[in-house]
mmCIF file of the N, C-alpha and C atoms, coordinates in Angstrom:
data_MODEL
# 
_entry.id   MODEL 
# 
loop_
_atom_site.group_PDB 
_atom_site.id 
_atom_site.type_symbol 
_atom_site.label_atom_id 
_atom_site.label_alt_id 
_atom_site.label_comp_id 
_atom_site.label_asym_id 
_atom_site.label_entity_id 
_atom_site.label_seq_id 
_atom_site.pdbx_PDB_ins_code 
_atom_site.Cartn_x 
_atom_site.Cartn_y 
_atom_site.Cartn_z 
_atom_site.occupancy 
_atom_site.B_iso_or_equiv 
_atom_site.pdbx_formal_charge 
_atom_site.auth_seq_id 
_atom_site.auth_comp_id 
_atom_site.auth_asym_id 
_atom_site.auth_atom_id 
_atom_site.pdbx_PDB_model_num 
ATOM 1   N N  . UNK A 1 1  ? -11.983 -19.075 -5.837  1.00 0.00 ? 1  UNK A N  1 
ATOM 2   C CA . UNK A 1 1  ? -11.959 -18.337 -7.022  1.00 0.00 ? 1  UNK A CA 1 
ATOM 3   C C  . UNK A 1 1  ? -12.826 -16.993 -6.725  1.00 0.00 ? 1  UNK A C  1 
ATOM 4   N N  . UNK A 1 2  ? -13.585 -17.046 -6.065  1.00 0.00 ? 2  UNK A N  1 
ATOM 5   C CA . UNK A 1 2  ? -14.661 -15.993 -5.521  1.00 0.00 ? 2  UNK A CA 1 
ATOM 6   C C  . UNK A 1 2  ? -14.225 -14.780 -4.789  1.00 0.00 ? 2  UNK A C  1 
ATOM 7   N N  . UNK A 1 3  ? -12.732 -15.230 -3.972  1.00 0.00 ? 3  UNK A N  1 
ATOM 8   C CA . UNK A 1 3  ? -12.120 -14.105 -2.913  1.00 0.00 ? 3  UNK A CA 1 
ATOM 9   C C  . UNK A 1 3  ? -11.190 -13.839 -3.838  1.00 0.00 ? 3  UNK A C  1 
ATOM 10  N N  . UNK A 1 4  ? -10.704 -14.525 -4.997  1.00 0.00 ? 4  UNK A N  1 
ATOM 11  C CA . UNK A 1 4  ? -9.945  -13.788 -5.699  1.00 0.00 ? 4  UNK A CA 1 
ATOM 12  C C  . UNK A 1 4  ? -10.275 -12.697 -6.631  1.00 0.00 ? 4  UNK A C  1 
ATOM 13  N N  . UNK A 1 5  ? -11.635 -13.008 -7.197  1.00 0.00 ? 5  UNK A N  1 
ATOM 14  C CA . UNK A 1 5  ? -12.502 -11.862 -7.880  1.00 0.00 ? 5  UNK A CA 1 
ATOM 15  C C  . UNK A 1 5  ? -12.911 -10.952 -6.980  1.00 0.00 ? 5  UNK A C  1 
ATOM 16  N N  . UNK A 1 6  ? -13.461 -10.866 -5.812  1.00 0.00 ? 6  UNK A N  1 
ATOM 17  C CA . UNK A 1 6  ? -13.714 -9.894  -5.031  1.00 0.00 ? 6  UNK A CA 1 
ATOM 18  C C  . UNK A 1 6  ? -12.191 -9.162  -4.721  1.00 0.00 ? 6  UNK A C  1 
ATOM 19  N N  . UNK A 1 7  ? -10.771 -9.784  -4.694  1.00 0.00 ? 7  UNK A N  1 
ATOM 20  C CA . UNK A 1 7  ? -9.816  -8.940  -4.490  1.00 0.00 ? 7  UNK A CA 1 
ATOM 21  C C  . UNK A 1 7  ? -9.424  -8.113  -5.700  1.00 0.00 ? 7  UNK A C  1 
ATOM 22  N N  . UNK A 1 8  ? -9.569  -8.837  -6.901  1.00 0.00 ? 8  UNK A N  1 
ATOM 23  C CA . UNK A 1 8  ? -9.146  -8.100  -8.305  1.00 0.00 ? 8  UNK A CA 1 
ATOM 24  C C  . UNK A 1 8  ? -9.917  -6.711  -8.141  1.00 0.00 ? 8  UNK A C  1 
ATOM 25  N N  . UNK A 1 9  ? -11.533 -6.979  -7.865  1.00 0.00 ? 9  UNK A N  1 
ATOM 26  C CA . UNK A 1 9  ? -12.278 -6.121  -8.376  1.00 0.00 ? 9  UNK A CA 1 
ATOM 27  C C  . UNK A 1 9  ? -11.853 -4.975  -7.343  1.00 0.00 ? 9  UNK A C  1 
ATOM 28  N N  . UNK A 1 10 ? -11.812 -5.176  -6.243  1.00 0.00 ? 10 UNK A N  1 
ATOM 29  C CA . UNK A 1 10 ? -11.376 -4.011  -5.191  1.00 0.00 ? 10 UNK A CA 1 
ATOM 30  C C  . UNK A 1 10 ? -10.101 -3.244  -5.602  1.00 0.00 ? 10 UNK A C  1 
ATOM 31  N N  . UNK A 1 11 ? -9.199  -4.059  -5.937  1.00 0.00 ? 11 UNK A N  1 
ATOM 32  C CA . UNK A 1 11 ? -7.892  -3.626  -6.220  1.00 0.00 ? 11 UNK A CA 1 
ATOM 33  C C  . UNK A 1 11 ? -8.011  -2.662  -7.672  1.00 0.00 ? 11 UNK A C  1 
ATOM 34  N N  . UNK A 1 12 ? -8.963  -3.034  -8.721  1.00 0.00 ? 12 UNK A N  1 
ATOM 35  C CA . UNK A 1 12 ? -9.004  -2.189  -9.829  1.00 0.00 ? 12 UNK A CA 1 
ATOM 36  C C  . UNK A 1 12 ? -9.693  -0.962  -9.166  1.00 0.00 ? 12 UNK A C  1 
ATOM 37  N N  . UNK A 1 13 ? -10.444 -1.061  -8.288  1.00 0.00 ? 13 UNK A N  1 
ATOM 38  C CA . UNK A 1 13 ? -11.503 0.310   -8.058  1.00 0.00 ? 13 UNK A CA 1 
ATOM 39  C C  . UNK A 1 13 ? -10.620 1.115   -7.293  1.00 0.00 ? 13 UNK A C  1 
ATOM 40  N N  . UNK A 1 14 ? -9.238  0.673   -6.463  1.00 0.00 ? 14 UNK A N  1 
ATOM 41  C CA . UNK A 1 14 ? -8.770  1.517   -5.264  1.00 0.00 ? 14 UNK A CA 1 
ATOM 42  C C  . UNK A 1 14 ? -7.698  2.190   -6.481  1.00 0.00 ? 14 UNK A C  1 
ATOM 43  N N  . UNK A 1 15 ? -7.495  1.445   -7.645  1.00 0.00 ? 15 UNK A N  1 
ATOM 44  C CA . UNK A 1 15 ? -6.529  2.256   -8.723  1.00 0.00 ? 15 UNK A CA 1 
ATOM 45  C C  . UNK A 1 15 ? -7.235  2.928   -9.464  1.00 0.00 ? 15 UNK A C  1 
ATOM 46  N N  . UNK A 1 16 ? -8.350  2.837   -9.544  1.00 0.00 ? 16 UNK A N  1 
ATOM 47  C CA . UNK A 1 16 ? -9.188  4.021   -10.298 1.00 0.00 ? 16 UNK A CA 1 
ATOM 48  C C  . UNK A 1 16 ? -9.314  5.315   -9.335  1.00 0.00 ? 16 UNK A C  1 
ATOM 49  N N  . UNK A 1 17 ? -9.721  4.971   -8.226  1.00 0.00 ? 17 UNK A N  1 
ATOM 50  C CA . UNK A 1 17 ? -9.983  6.143   -7.347  1.00 0.00 ? 17 UNK A CA 1 
ATOM 51  C C  . UNK A 1 17 ? -8.737  7.021   -6.889  1.00 0.00 ? 17 UNK A C  1 
ATOM 52  N N  . UNK A 1 18 ? -7.359  6.087   -7.166  1.00 0.00 ? 18 UNK A N  1 
ATOM 53  C CA . UNK A 1 18 ? -6.290  6.680   -6.760  1.00 0.00 ? 18 UNK A CA 1 
ATOM 54  C C  . UNK A 1 18 ? -5.660  7.868   -8.091  1.00 0.00 ? 18 UNK A C  1 
ATOM 55  N N  . UNK A 1 19 ? -5.687  7.191   -9.106  1.00 0.00 ? 19 UNK A N  1 
ATOM 56  C CA . UNK A 1 19 ? -5.894  7.775   -10.611 1.00 0.00 ? 19 UNK A CA 1 
ATOM 57  C C  . UNK A 1 19 ? -6.552  9.031   -10.483 1.00 0.00 ? 19 UNK A C  1 
ATOM 58  N N  . UNK A 1 20 ? -8.081  8.946   -9.911  1.00 0.00 ? 20 UNK A N  1 
ATOM 59  C CA . UNK A 1 20 ? -8.865  9.936   -10.249 1.00 0.00 ? 20 UNK A CA 1 
ATOM 60  C C  . UNK A 1 20 ? -8.782  11.094  -9.039  1.00 0.00 ? 20 UNK A C  1 
ATOM 61  N N  . UNK A 1 21 ? -8.007  10.634  -8.112  1.00 0.00 ? 21 UNK A N  1 
ATOM 62  C CA . UNK A 1 21 ? -7.783  11.710  -7.110  1.00 0.00 ? 21 UNK A CA 1 
ATOM 63  C C  . UNK A 1 21 ? -6.922  12.664  -7.431  1.00 0.00 ? 21 UNK A C  1 
ATOM 64  N N  . UNK A 1 22 ? -5.481  11.800  -8.142  1.00 0.00 ? 22 UNK A N  1 
ATOM 65  C CA . UNK A 1 22 ? -4.671  12.641  -8.691  1.00 0.00 ? 22 UNK A CA 1 
ATOM 66  C C  . UNK A 1 22 ? -5.097  13.868  -9.844  1.00 0.00 ? 22 UNK A C  1 
ATOM 67  N N  . UNK A 1 23 ? -5.796  13.099  -10.618 1.00 0.00 ? 23 UNK A N  1 
ATOM 68  C CA . UNK A 1 23 ? -6.457  14.086  -11.781 1.00 0.00 ? 23 UNK A CA 1 
ATOM 69  C C  . UNK A 1 23 ? -7.024  15.082  -11.087 1.00 0.00 ? 23 UNK A C  1 
ATOM 70  N N  . UNK A 1 24 ? -7.997  14.895  -10.219 1.00 0.00 ? 24 UNK A N  1 
ATOM 71  C CA . UNK A 1 24 ? -8.545  15.935  -9.410  1.00 0.00 ? 24 UNK A CA 1 
ATOM 72  C C  . UNK A 1 24 ? -8.114  17.319  -8.946  1.00 0.00 ? 24 UNK A C  1 
ATOM 73  N N  . UNK A 1 25 ? -6.482  17.106  -8.356  1.00 0.00 ? 25 UNK A N  1 
ATOM 74  C CA . UNK A 1 25 ? -5.860  17.787  -8.380  1.00 0.00 ? 25 UNK A CA 1 
ATOM 75  C C  . UNK A 1 25 ? -5.142  18.570  -9.097  1.00 0.00 ? 25 UNK A C  1 
ATOM 76  N N  . UNK A 1 26 ? -5.251  17.904  -10.034 1.00 0.00 ? 26 UNK A N  1 
ATOM 77  C CA . UNK A 1 26 ? -4.471  18.829  -11.110 1.00 0.00 ? 26 UNK A CA 1 
ATOM 78  C C  . UNK A 1 26 ? -3.436  18.276  -11.802 1.00 0.00 ? 26 UNK A C  1 
ATOM 79  N N  . UNK A 1 27 ? -2.871  17.113  -11.442 1.00 0.00 ? 27 UNK A N  1 
ATOM 80  C CA . UNK A 1 27 ? -2.012  16.343  -12.143 1.00 0.00 ? 27 UNK A CA 1 
ATOM 81  C C  . UNK A 1 27 ? -1.931  15.971  -13.632 1.00 0.00 ? 27 UNK A C  1 
ATOM 82  N N  . UNK A 1 28 ? -1.227  15.798  -14.160 1.00 0.00 ? 28 UNK A N  1 
ATOM 83  C CA . UNK A 1 28 ? -1.458  15.094  -15.338 1.00 0.00 ? 28 UNK A CA 1 
ATOM 84  C C  . UNK A 1 28 ? -1.708  13.802  -15.644 1.00 0.00 ? 28 UNK A C  1 
ATOM 85  N N  . UNK A 1 29 ? -2.168  13.074  -16.655 1.00 0.00 ? 29 UNK A N  1 
ATOM 86  C CA . UNK A 1 29 ? -2.242  11.755  -16.481 1.00 0.00 ? 29 UNK A CA 1 
ATOM 87  C C  . UNK A 1 29 ? -0.714  10.923  -16.521 1.00 0.00 ? 29 UNK A C  1 
ATOM 88  N N  . UNK A 1 30 ? 0.238   11.141  -17.034 1.00 0.00 ? 30 UNK A N  1 
ATOM 89  C CA . UNK A 1 30 ? 1.637   10.579  -16.955 1.00 0.00 ? 30 UNK A CA 1 
ATOM 90  C C  . UNK A 1 30 ? 1.800   10.528  -15.322 1.00 0.00 ? 30 UNK A C  1 
ATOM 91  N N  . UNK A 1 31 ? 1.838   11.661  -14.688 1.00 0.00 ? 31 UNK A N  1 
ATOM 92  C CA . UNK A 1 31 ? 2.138   12.217  -13.432 1.00 0.00 ? 31 UNK A CA 1 
ATOM 93  C C  . UNK A 1 31 ? 1.448   10.919  -12.132 1.00 0.00 ? 31 UNK A C  1 
ATOM 94  N N  . UNK A 1 32 ? 0.087   11.075  -12.558 1.00 0.00 ? 32 UNK A N  1 
ATOM 95  C CA . UNK A 1 32 ? -0.682  9.898   -11.842 1.00 0.00 ? 32 UNK A CA 1 
ATOM 96  C C  . UNK A 1 32 ? -0.221  8.498   -11.942 1.00 0.00 ? 32 UNK A C  1 
ATOM 97  N N  . UNK A 1 33 ? 0.213   8.143   -13.490 1.00 0.00 ? 33 UNK A N  1 
ATOM 98  C CA . UNK A 1 33 ? 0.342   6.844   -13.381 1.00 0.00 ? 33 UNK A CA 1 
ATOM 99  C C  . UNK A 1 33 ? 1.739   6.871   -12.697 1.00 0.00 ? 33 UNK A C  1 
ATOM 100 N N  . UNK A 1 34 ? 2.648   7.798   -12.733 1.00 0.00 ? 34 UNK A N  1 
ATOM 101 C CA . UNK A 1 34 ? 3.825   7.518   -12.136 1.00 0.00 ? 34 UNK A CA 1 
ATOM 102 C C  . UNK A 1 34 ? 3.856   7.507   -10.622 1.00 0.00 ? 34 UNK A C  1 
ATOM 103 N N  . UNK A 1 35 ? 2.724   8.222   -9.947  1.00 0.00 ? 35 UNK A N  1 
ATOM 104 C CA . UNK A 1 35 ? 2.533   8.061   -8.408  1.00 0.00 ? 35 UNK A CA 1 
ATOM 105 C C  . UNK A 1 35 ? 2.092   7.121   -8.477  1.00 0.00 ? 35 UNK A C  1 
ATOM 106 N N  . UNK A 1 36 ? 1.167   6.370   -8.947  1.00 0.00 ? 36 UNK A N  1 
ATOM 107 C CA . UNK A 1 36 ? 0.749   4.938   -9.205  1.00 0.00 ? 36 UNK A CA 1 
ATOM 108 C C  . UNK A 1 36 ? 1.758   3.942   -9.060  1.00 0.00 ? 36 UNK A C  1 
ATOM 109 N N  . UNK A 1 37 ? 2.773   3.941   -9.863  1.00 0.00 ? 37 UNK A N  1 
ATOM 110 C CA . UNK A 1 37 ? 3.790   3.029   -9.932  1.00 0.00 ? 37 UNK A CA 1 
ATOM 111 C C  . UNK A 1 37 ? 5.062   3.194   -9.058  1.00 0.00 ? 37 UNK A C  1 
ATOM 112 N N  . UNK A 1 38 ? 4.833   4.161   -8.636  1.00 0.00 ? 38 UNK A N  1 
ATOM 113 C CA . UNK A 1 38 ? 5.799   4.486   -7.774  1.00 0.00 ? 38 UNK A CA 1 
ATOM 114 C C  . UNK A 1 38 ? 5.624   5.102   -6.469  1.00 0.00 ? 38 UNK A C  1 
ATOM 115 N N  . UNK A 1 39 ? 4.979   4.558   -5.435  1.00 0.00 ? 39 UNK A N  1 
ATOM 116 C CA . UNK A 1 39 ? 4.727   5.385   -4.650  1.00 0.00 ? 39 UNK A CA 1 
ATOM 117 C C  . UNK A 1 39 ? 5.645   5.826   -3.640  1.00 0.00 ? 39 UNK A C  1 
ATOM 118 N N  . UNK A 1 40 ? 6.929   5.226   -3.368  1.00 0.00 ? 40 UNK A N  1 
ATOM 119 C CA . UNK A 1 40 ? 7.539   5.492   -2.217  1.00 0.00 ? 40 UNK A CA 1 
ATOM 120 C C  . UNK A 1 40 ? 8.255   6.979   -3.039  1.00 0.00 ? 40 UNK A C  1 
ATOM 121 N N  . UNK A 1 41 ? 8.241   7.288   -4.153  1.00 0.00 ? 41 UNK A N  1 
ATOM 122 C CA . UNK A 1 41 ? 8.782   8.608   -4.703  1.00 0.00 ? 41 UNK A CA 1 
ATOM 123 C C  . UNK A 1 41 ? 8.093   9.657   -4.058  1.00 0.00 ? 41 UNK A C  1 
ATOM 124 N N  . UNK A 1 42 ? 6.787   9.680   -4.014  1.00 0.00 ? 42 UNK A N  1 
ATOM 125 C CA . UNK A 1 42 ? 6.092   10.892  -3.415  1.00 0.00 ? 42 UNK A CA 1 
ATOM 126 C C  . UNK A 1 42 ? 6.025   10.590  -1.960  1.00 0.00 ? 42 UNK A C  1 
ATOM 127 N N  . UNK A 1 43 ? 6.645   9.855   -1.070  1.00 0.00 ? 43 UNK A N  1 
ATOM 128 C CA . UNK A 1 43 ? 5.937   9.856   0.208   1.00 0.00 ? 43 UNK A CA 1 
ATOM 129 C C  . UNK A 1 43 ? 7.120   10.700  0.845   1.00 0.00 ? 43 UNK A C  1 
ATOM 130 N N  . UNK A 1 44 ? 6.724   11.363  2.171   1.00 0.00 ? 44 UNK A N  1 
ATOM 131 C CA . UNK A 1 44 ? 7.711   12.235  3.020   1.00 0.00 ? 44 UNK A CA 1 
ATOM 132 C C  . UNK A 1 44 ? 8.201   11.323  4.151   1.00 0.00 ? 44 UNK A C  1 
ATOM 133 N N  . UNK A 1 45 ? 8.920   12.187  4.873   1.00 0.00 ? 45 UNK A N  1 
ATOM 134 C CA . UNK A 1 45 ? 9.711   10.936  5.824   1.00 0.00 ? 45 UNK A CA 1 
ATOM 135 C C  . UNK A 1 45 ? 8.897   11.098  6.837   1.00 0.00 ? 45 UNK A C  1 
ATOM 136 N N  . UNK A 1 46 ? 7.622   11.563  7.275   1.00 0.00 ? 46 UNK A N  1 
ATOM 137 C CA . UNK A 1 46 ? 6.765   10.973  8.207   1.00 0.00 ? 46 UNK A CA 1 
ATOM 138 C C  . UNK A 1 46 ? 5.996   9.531   7.992   1.00 0.00 ? 46 UNK A C  1 
ATOM 139 N N  . UNK A 1 47 ? 5.800   9.597   6.596   1.00 0.00 ? 47 UNK A N  1 
ATOM 140 C CA . UNK A 1 47 ? 5.200   8.240   5.985   1.00 0.00 ? 47 UNK A CA 1 
ATOM 141 C C  . UNK A 1 47 ? 6.086   7.227   5.931   1.00 0.00 ? 47 UNK A C  1 
ATOM 142 N N  . UNK A 1 48 ? 6.994   7.550   5.746   1.00 0.00 ? 48 UNK A N  1 
ATOM 143 C CA . UNK A 1 48 ? 8.310   6.459   5.528   1.00 0.00 ? 48 UNK A CA 1 
ATOM 144 C C  . UNK A 1 48 ? 8.227   5.895   6.941   1.00 0.00 ? 48 UNK A C  1 
ATOM 145 N N  . UNK A 1 49 ? 8.397   6.388   8.261   1.00 0.00 ? 49 UNK A N  1 
ATOM 146 C CA . UNK A 1 49 ? 8.721   6.257   9.243   1.00 0.00 ? 49 UNK A CA 1 
ATOM 147 C C  . UNK A 1 49 ? 7.224   5.559   9.763   1.00 0.00 ? 49 UNK A C  1 
ATOM 148 N N  . UNK A 1 50 ? 6.035   5.711   9.147   1.00 0.00 ? 50 UNK A N  1 
ATOM 149 C CA . UNK A 1 50 ? 4.896   4.807   9.573   1.00 0.00 ? 50 UNK A CA 1 
ATOM 150 C C  . UNK A 1 50 ? 4.855   3.803   9.180   1.00 0.00 ? 50 UNK A C  1 
ATOM 151 N N  . UNK A 1 51 ? 5.513   3.720   7.525   1.00 0.00 ? 51 UNK A N  1 
ATOM 152 C CA . UNK A 1 51 ? 5.532   2.488   6.842   1.00 0.00 ? 51 UNK A CA 1 
ATOM 153 C C  . UNK A 1 51 ? 6.628   1.302   7.583   1.00 0.00 ? 51 UNK A C  1 
ATOM 154 N N  . UNK A 1 52 ? 7.811   1.968   7.939   1.00 0.00 ? 52 UNK A N  1 
ATOM 155 C CA . UNK A 1 52 ? 8.571   1.317   8.746   1.00 0.00 ? 52 UNK A CA 1 
ATOM 156 C C  . UNK A 1 52 ? 8.284   0.464   9.928   1.00 0.00 ? 52 UNK A C  1 
ATOM 157 N N  . UNK A 1 53 ? 7.510   1.201   10.830  1.00 0.00 ? 53 UNK A N  1 
ATOM 158 C CA . UNK A 1 53 ? 6.749   0.957   11.994  1.00 0.00 ? 53 UNK A CA 1 
ATOM 159 C C  . UNK A 1 53 ? 5.908   0.096   11.712  1.00 0.00 ? 53 UNK A C  1 
ATOM 160 N N  . UNK A 1 54 ? 5.042   0.046   10.739  1.00 0.00 ? 54 UNK A N  1 
ATOM 161 C CA . UNK A 1 54 ? 3.904   -1.258  10.592  1.00 0.00 ? 54 UNK A CA 1 
ATOM 162 C C  . UNK A 1 54 ? 4.566   -2.557  10.022  1.00 0.00 ? 54 UNK A C  1 
ATOM 163 N N  . UNK A 1 55 ? 5.795   -2.554  9.210   1.00 0.00 ? 55 UNK A N  1 
ATOM 164 C CA . UNK A 1 55 ? 6.498   -3.448  8.772   1.00 0.00 ? 55 UNK A CA 1 
ATOM 165 C C  . UNK A 1 55 ? 7.265   -4.118  10.015  1.00 0.00 ? 55 UNK A C  1 
ATOM 166 N N  . UNK A 1 56 ? 7.960   -3.218  10.866  1.00 0.00 ? 56 UNK A N  1 
ATOM 167 C CA . UNK A 1 56 ? 8.340   -3.700  12.005  1.00 0.00 ? 56 UNK A CA 1 
ATOM 168 C C  . UNK A 1 56 ? 7.152   -4.501  13.195  1.00 0.00 ? 56 UNK A C  1 
ATOM 169 N N  . UNK A 1 57 ? 6.191   -3.797  12.898  1.00 0.00 ? 57 UNK A N  1 
ATOM 170 C CA . UNK A 1 57 ? 5.159   -4.569  13.878  1.00 0.00 ? 57 UNK A CA 1 
ATOM 171 C C  . UNK A 1 57 ? 5.255   -6.024  13.359  1.00 0.00 ? 57 UNK A C  1 
ATOM 172 N N  . UNK A 1 58 ? 5.120   -6.276  12.210  1.00 0.00 ? 58 UNK A N  1 
ATOM 173 C CA . UNK A 1 58 ? 4.456   -7.399  11.371  1.00 0.00 ? 58 UNK A CA 1 
ATOM 174 C C  . UNK A 1 58 ? 5.575   -8.408  11.952  1.00 0.00 ? 58 UNK A C  1 
ATOM 175 N N  . UNK A 1 59 ? 6.934   -8.174  11.497  1.00 0.00 ? 59 UNK A N  1 
ATOM 176 C CA . UNK A 1 59 ? 7.953   -8.840  12.172  1.00 0.00 ? 59 UNK A CA 1 
ATOM 177 C C  . UNK A 1 59 ? 7.893   -9.271  13.311  1.00 0.00 ? 59 UNK A C  1 
ATOM 178 N N  . UNK A 1 60 ? 7.971   -8.507  14.216  1.00 0.00 ? 60 UNK A N  1 
ATOM 179 C CA . UNK A 1 60 ? 8.173   -8.607  15.766  1.00 0.00 ? 60 UNK A CA 1 
ATOM 180 C C  . UNK A 1 60 ? 6.689   -9.519  16.142  1.00 0.00 ? 60 UNK A C  1 
ATOM 181 N N  . UNK A 1 61 ? 5.852   -9.431  15.293  1.00 0.00 ? 61 UNK A N  1 
ATOM 182 C CA . UNK A 1 61 ? 4.625   -10.263 15.688  1.00 0.00 ? 61 UNK A CA 1 
ATOM 183 C C  . UNK A 1 61 ? 4.922   -11.771 15.360  1.00 0.00 ? 61 UNK A C  1 
ATOM 184 N N  . UNK A 1 62 ? 5.394   -11.976 13.997  1.00 0.00 ? 62 UNK A N  1 
ATOM 185 C CA . UNK A 1 62 ? 5.841   -13.110 13.516  1.00 0.00 ? 62 UNK A CA 1 
ATOM 186 C C  . UNK A 1 62 ? 6.836   -13.933 14.420  1.00 0.00 ? 62 UNK A C  1 
ATOM 187 N N  . UNK A 1 63 ? 7.831   -13.115 14.792  1.00 0.00 ? 63 UNK A N  1 
ATOM 188 C CA . UNK A 1 63 ? 8.872   -13.619 15.750  1.00 0.00 ? 63 UNK A CA 1 
ATOM 189 C C  . UNK A 1 63 ? 8.344   -14.095 17.033  1.00 0.00 ? 63 UNK A C  1 
ATOM 190 N N  . UNK A 1 64 ? 7.303   -13.342 17.763  1.00 0.00 ? 64 UNK A N  1 
ATOM 191 C CA . UNK A 1 64 ? 6.827   -13.579 19.054  1.00 0.00 ? 64 UNK A CA 1 
ATOM 192 C C  . UNK A 1 64 ? 6.187   -15.079 18.720  1.00 0.00 ? 64 UNK A C  1 
ATOM 193 N N  . UNK A 1 65 ? 5.288   -15.003 17.861  1.00 0.00 ? 65 UNK A N  1 
ATOM 194 C CA . UNK A 1 65 ? 4.531   -16.300 17.586  1.00 0.00 ? 65 UNK A CA 1 
ATOM 195 C C  . UNK A 1 65 ? 5.725   -17.744 17.269  1.00 0.00 ? 65 UNK A C  1 
ATOM 196 N N  . UNK A 1 66 ? 6.334   -17.297 16.515  1.00 0.00 ? 66 UNK A N  1 
ATOM 197 C CA . UNK A 1 66 ? 7.656   -18.275 16.212  1.00 0.00 ? 66 UNK A CA 1 
ATOM 198 C C  . UNK A 1 66 ? 8.265   -18.797 17.793  1.00 0.00 ? 66 UNK A C  1 
ATOM 199 N N  . UNK A 1 67 ? 8.364   -17.713 18.582  1.00 0.00 ? 67 UNK A N  1 
ATOM 200 C CA . UNK A 1 67 ? 9.263   -18.246 20.061  1.00 0.00 ? 67 UNK A CA 1 
ATOM 201 C C  . UNK A 1 67 ? 8.334   -18.914 21.011  1.00 0.00 ? 67 UNK A C  1 
ATOM 202 N N  . UNK A 1 68 ? 6.701   -18.253 20.663  1.00 0.00 ? 68 UNK A N  1 
ATOM 203 C CA . UNK A 1 68 ? 5.806   -18.903 21.649  1.00 0.00 ? 68 UNK A CA 1 
ATOM 204 C C  . UNK A 1 68 ? 5.268   -20.212 21.055  1.00 0.00 ? 68 UNK A C  1 
ATOM 205 N N  . UNK A 1 69 ? 5.541   -20.395 19.838  1.00 0.00 ? 69 UNK A N  1 
ATOM 206 C CA . UNK A 1 69 ? 5.079   -21.768 19.275  1.00 0.00 ? 69 UNK A CA 1 
ATOM 207 C C  . UNK A 1 69 ? 6.143   -23.001 19.548  1.00 0.00 ? 69 UNK A C  1 
ATOM 208 N N  . UNK A 1 70 ? 7.530   -22.406 19.691  1.00 0.00 ? 70 UNK A N  1 
ATOM 209 C CA . UNK A 1 70 ? 8.573   -23.180 19.994  1.00 0.00 ? 70 UNK A CA 1 
ATOM 210 C C  . UNK A 1 70 ? 8.579   -23.659 21.306  1.00 0.00 ? 70 UNK A C  1 
ATOM 211 N N  . UNK A 1 71 ? 8.127   -22.808 22.230  1.00 0.00 ? 71 UNK A N  1 
ATOM 212 C CA . UNK A 1 71 ? 8.003   -23.255 23.771  1.00 0.00 ? 71 UNK A CA 1 
ATOM 213 C C  . UNK A 1 71 ? 7.395   -24.276 24.059  1.00 0.00 ? 71 UNK A C  1 
# 
């Protein structure tokens, strides 16, 4: 329960930071919530490459551990 409450606290703080940064650069509140709800709409090509690379690393790591465990 303690871990869950810490997670929720950090989650709410990060949402507040994200919205406040969008408001600080001059976006409207609706645009800030739109960016928060749909982060992939505002990503550029380089950011997509990084996300795909990180997901590929996670999948490859799980496959490696599965193969290593089965041997």
